[in-house]
N, C-alpha and C positions, 0 to 999 in steps of 0.2 A: 448501336449500340455497342459497348463492350458487355459481355456475360460472363461473370464467376460463377463458374459449375462446381459439383459437390465434388470434392477435393478427396476426400478418402471416407471411410464408414465413420456414421459418428462416436464412434466410441469414444472419441477425445471428447468428445463433447458433454461426455456426465463428468466433465471436470467442475469441483468445488476446494469451496475453501472455507476454511475454520473461519467464525466470526466473534468477535465478544460481543453479545447482545443483553437485555435487561430487563429481561422478566421471568415468570415464575414458568408458565406452562405455555408448549402450543394445541391448539386444540381444535382444528380442521380438518383430522385427518383419520373421520371414523371409516369410509368407503375407501382408503386407498390402499388397504391390503395390508401384508405379512409380516416377515421379521418373529416367529417365533422363535423359542429355545433351540433351534438348532441351526449347524454352521457356523460361519468363522465370525470372531468378534474382536474387536482392539480396543483398548486404550490408552489414552492419547493424554498428558500432562501440559497443562497450559499456564501461563502466569495470570493471568485475569479471566474473567465472565463475560465478558462483552456487556452490550450497554443496549440493544435495541435490537428488532429482528426485519425493522423495516430496509427494505435495501437500498434504496434511495436516502436512507439517513447514516445507516452502516459506517463508520467510520473508525474504526479499530480491527486490531488482528482477527478476534477471536468472532466477532461479529462478522465479518466481513466473510469467514469462512463456513458459518452456518448459513450465510444469506447463499452460499455459495454451494450448499450439499441439497439446501431444498427447492432452488431455482434454476432454470435456465435463462440463457439472451440468445439475440437472433441469433449471433455469430459466436466463436471462441478462437481461440490463439493454438497456434499448432504446436506443435513439439519433435524433437530432434534428439540426434545421439551427438555428445560432445564429449571428449576425451575417455569414454567408459561409460557416462554418467545420462540420463536422459534430464534434458532441459527443454526451457519452453522454447520459442521460436515468435516469436511476437509480431516480426514483420510477415508472418504469414496467419492470413484469415481463413479460416475453415467456419464451414457451416454448422449449425445448431440447430433453432428451431427455425431460421432459414436456409429451406432444403438448395437456394441460389440465390443469386442476383444479377443486377446489370445495372451498369452506368451509363447515363447518356452522355453527348461529347461534350459537354461544359464540365464535368464534371461536378454536377451539383446537382443531378436526380436519381435518388438510390432507387429502385423497382424490386423487394424482396419477395420471393415466394416464399408463402408459410406452410409448413408442413402440415398436412392433414391428418395426421391419426397420432397429435400429441392429446393427450387428456392431463389436465390439472388435479392435483391429489384428491379434490375434492371430487372427481368422476366427472363432471363437465370439459367438454369439447373443446379445447384453445381454437379461435378463429383471429381474422387479423381485427377484429373489433377490440380484443383483449391486449393486442401488440398496442393499439392507439391509446387504451386506457393507460396502459403503462407508462408510455410517455408522457403523457400528459400527467400524471402523477409525479413523475421524475423531475418533469419541468416546473412543480409547482411545489417542490420539495424545498427544506432550507438551505442542503447540502450538497443535491447532486445537481441542482439547477444552473452551478457555475459551470460543472462539465460537459451539460447540456449548450450552454451558448460556445465553450471552449470546442465545443463540436462543431459549431458552426449550423446546429440545425433548425430551420427557419418552420419547416411544417412535416406533422406525418398524417396522412390521410389513407384512409381505406380505399382500396382501387377495384376489387373485390373479396371472396369470401376469405380469400387464404392470400391475398397481394396487398401490399404496406407500399406506400410511394412515401420517401422521406426525400423533402429538398433543403434545400442548406441554400443559406446567406450569400453563400460564396464557396468557392473550390478549397477545399479544405483536407490535408492530408493525415491530419488526427483521428479524423471521424470515424473510418473501422478501427481504429488504434482505441477508442475509448467504450465505443457501444459494447466489448465482449465483457468489460468491468461489472462486476457483480450490481453496481450500480443500476444501470438498465438491464433489470431481469427483469422476465416477462412476469406478470401477477394477474392472480383472479381478482380484479376489481370489482367486479359483481359481488364476489364474496367477502370482501372488503366490507364494500355498501352495507351489504345486508347484516351487517357485524357492527355498525356503527363508523366505519369509516377508518380514518388514518391512526388512531389512538390503537386499536383493536390490532393494526397491522403491526404494532412496535414488540406484541407479545406472541405473534401468531403466524404462522405461514399460510400461503396461498400461493405457491407454486408447482412445477412440474418435474421440481428435481431428482435425480436418483435415492434421495434419502430422504426420510421423513421424523422429521423433529416429534418425539416422543415429550420429553420435556428437558427444562431449561430453569435452574437457580442458578444465576450469574454469581452467587455467592460460592456452590460448590461443585455444580453437576450438570453436565446435560447427556441426554440419550437419544441416539437417532435408530432407526431400523432400513433395511433397502426398501425401496419403491417397489414392490412387486409387478407393478404396472407401469414399470418406467418403458419409455417408449424406443432409450437407445439398448446401448449395450450393459447387461446388467453388471453390476460392479461383484467383483470376488469379497469383498467383506459384508456381510450381512448386516452386524449391529457395531455400532461405534460410540465410546463412551468416554466422555469428555471430564478430567478432573480439573479442578480450576484450585493451584497449589500456589499461594503468591510465593512462599522460599524458595529461592532456586536450590538451594539444599535440600530441601525435601523433593524436588523434581529431581535432583541427581538422585538421592537415595531410591526411590522409587523405579528408574530406568536400571538401576544397578543390582536391585534386587528381582527384578521381571516384573514386578508389580504393576507395571505399564510398559507398551509395546514402543511408545514413543515419547521422547519427552520435549522442550521449546525452552528457549530462553534459558541454559545451562552456566553458569559465570565460567567465562573466558578459563581462568587459574584451574578450574575442578576439570577442562575438556583434556590437558595435558597427560597424558598417559592412558585414555581412559578409553581409545580407539581400540578394541579388540581385547578388551580384559571384561572378563565375567558377561560375554555374550552382547557388549555393547560395542555396537557402529558408531561413529562420531564422521558425520557426511559435511563435511566443511565446505564452504564454495565462495569465492568471490561474490560480491552485487552489487548492486547501484542502491543500496541504506549508506545512507551519509550520518554523521555526525559533526553538527557545526556549532560553535559559540556565539550568536546573535548578542548584536549590540542595538538599540531601538534607537534608528538614525533621526528620531522624531525629539529626545531627551539629552538632555546634556549632560557628559563632555560628548555623548556620541553621535552629537551631530556636524562634528569635528571631524573630519575624513582621516588628520593627521592622528587622534586619538586612536582611533579605530586599527590603521595598521599599527600604532605601536605596539597595543594588546595583542595585536596577532604575531609580534614580534618577542612577544612574552611567553608566548605559550610553548612549553616542552615537550615538542611531537615526538620525537624518539621516547621519551618515557612511557608516554600517555599508549604507543604501540607494544614497548615492550614489558615495563610494568604495568600496566591496568590489563593490556588486550591481548596479551603471552601469545603474539603472532596471531591473533583472533581478529586483524584487521591490518589495512593497508595504507602508505599514505595518501590524502584527501588534498588533491592540487587548485582544484578549483570549485565553481559552485554546483558541476556536476560530478557527476561519478565518472571515472575513467573509462566505464565499459560502455556510457552514453556516447552514439552517436555523436559528431561534431565537437566531441570532447580539446578542448584545449586549456593551458596552462600559463599563457603569454598574460602578461600584466600582474600576476602574481607576486606579492610584497610577502608573502610569510617567511621567515626564515628567522629563527630563535637566535636572537640577537640583542642581547640589554644593553647595550653600549647604543647600539642605531634608535632601540625604544624609548631613550632616555632623552637623547636628540631630538625625538620627532615630540614627545611632551613637551620640551621646552620651545620648539617651534610652534606648537598647539596654543603656549601661555597656559601650560600645567609645567612650571621648573620643579615642583615639591610635589608632583604626583595628585592625586584626586582620590576621592572615595566615592563608591557605587555601590546600588544593592544588584544585586545576582538570586533570582530565583531558581532554585533546583526542585523539579519535578519528583515525585518519588517511583520506585518501581526498579530501575534498573541501578544496581553495583556500580558499573565503569561510571556511569555519571559523579557517584559522590567521589570515586574516588581522582576521576579526571578533575573535577571541582576542587577537591584539595590540592594537586597539583599546580594546577593554576592559580589558585590563590598565593602559593608560597612563592611561584615566581614574579606573579603582579607585586607582591610587597618590595621584591629588589628592586623595583624599579618607582618605588614612593606609592603607590595604587593600592588601597585598602578595599578589599574585596569582601563586603560583607552577605556572607551565603544565608539565604533566607528557605530554610526545607518549607514544602509544600503538598499535601496530598495531589495524587494524580490527578483526583478529577477539579481538585479545586485550580490546580495549575494550568488545564486545559481550559476553563471558561474564563480563567487569568489571561490569557493568549488570544484570548477570543476579542479581547476588550482593548487589544492591543497598544495598552500601557506598562508593559513590564520594560523595566531597564536594560537587565541583559540575562539571558537563560540558556540553556545547553538545551537541543531539540534533534532529534534523529527524523529521517524521513526516506522512503523508502516510496519511489515513482516507478508507479503499477504499470504506466506506459512509459518504457523505454525511449524517452525521445525527448531531448530537450527543451523542447516546447511546451510541452506537460509540466514539467519540470520547473521552469523557469516561468511560466505562465501561474503558476500556482505560489509563487513563493517567489519571486525581484520583481514580475511587475507591478505596477501600481494597484492594478485592480485585482490581484493574486487575492484568494478569500485567505491563503496560509501565509500573504506576505505579514508574518506578526511581528517586525521588526520595522515598518514603516517605511524599506528603501522605498524609494523612489527617482529614477533618471530617466529623463524627457527621449533620450537617445536610444534607451532600453524598451522601451514601451512601445518607440517607433519600430523599431527591428524585431520586435516579437510580432508587431502585429503585420507587418511585412513578411514574416516569415512564414506566419499560418495561413496565408492564400499564396504560396510561393510552391507550385508542381515540383520541381525541380531538387531532389536532394542536396548534390553537391553545393547548390544555390543558397538553399537554406542554411545546410552546413556553415559557410560562409559568416551568413545574418547572424546565427548564433553564436559562432566565433569570438564575432565582436563585441556582441552581450556580456560573452563571460570573461572579455579583454577589460572593459570596462567596469565589470563589476568586482574583478578580480585586482584591480587599483584602487577602488573606492574603500574596498572592503567592510561589506557590511556585518560581515561572518569573519571568524576565524574559522581555518576547515579543520576540523582537529582528526576525523580518521572514515574509512570507507569501511564496513563493515563485511566482515564474513559471515553469509549465514549458515550456524552452523545446525544439525539436526539430530540428537540422540536417539536410535531407536535397537531393540534388539535385531540379533543378526537373521530373524527370520521373517521380519519383514523387506516386504522388497516392493518394487515400482516408485517410490521415491521421487517423484521431477522437482525442478527448483523452476521457478517463475518468479521475475521480478518485482510483483507483491510479498514472496517470502510465505507463501500460506500454501498450507499443504492439500489436497487435492483429494478425498478419501477415495474415490473412484477410480483412482488410477495403483491403488495399493492394494497387493495381494499378504498372505500369509503361508508359510508351510510349516510345516508340520516339525 
């Protein structure tokens, strides 16, 4: 057997992410210690307050971050220096709750040694039983169960008081990439059951993480303090206050006045000239967060490939980058981001060419154009501007795009029904791997395949790649998938976002991850 030894001190293990959660107060922390009035504190302005504290159900940025502040996982991602900035190294998996692990020669049986010095915030000692029960919760969840299957987890067994064996249904290169995610947090399920079960977990935390959630009101704020009994390296920041401010201009005002230490989701137009002004640092980095114009492949006329291709040729890509994103995004040329291993733009049909678009519509049987409903989710100013620009260009080829505005919560519910005719959506793949990205979004069984794209060969290639151990061979398979998707054009590729974080110049330690989430335990503040 090959053994994975402790690679570094578990300082990085304290990584945490802000997440959008959804209720009033987290309660189980009476025995978890400290966080008095002394020590360093930071405030961060977020656009939303989150929906749930259940790690297996969290699926928005604020919820995810709060979960990662309060919980740990079996393993975590490494970090590295790149161009003078700290970034994640998701190809390197490091110990966290598991001090080491080994895998058998079939690459299907992983045996994890669980640290024996970890306490939950409730005061209970963590054992292998808690790992097994946590994975059972994940498997039974509505959201994370797909990730459980994607990781090919067959069984999770206790093989000692501090040892767990996870057996995969087949070799799967994504397994160790997926289990560091917040969805696979280790939970004090005994405490959860004592308090009535999973419903309680939506509003309370039961983890071992470096921060304790004191209060949470998704309409206004959340407050956390450091876990004095944390088993890993103590964070420098003792208190974290989150302010939920829906208006981006108000978040901008708070950061420029120094009323908060960090602000997220500042509009691109407001970032111009802001770096270095009034003590503000703009940390803008390329990411794998993409924005696409999705056309429902099950609803006419978007069940016609030529129609979809025509739409992609009427999108004013350059205007989106310059007029809307003001240089805070780059061109998107494939269904995965250009920073993703195995990326290719072969087969890409997209070019701004209205004459070709009209010709394709005529070939598809729509010489006079057509009319369709476009659903615009609220919350992101660039989406509004993008929609208006695209609407104007489509009108030039006889296509009427009816923009229907919808509140974000209703928009997400509508997408889940998979019957929205057309929409804009952004996506960040927390695992920077084409198998993860395509498996969720463009394989027939993908839980986020809201545009109903379905190609038998793409599905077949994805399943083949999932069990292929050789990265070069996998990337060829993923390349073929992308080429097919690029030709069939279920999406119009709008752009790849930069992740831009604004913070005061005395805040240090920000590290960028593919998920775009801030880890509080990595931050420090100078006087």
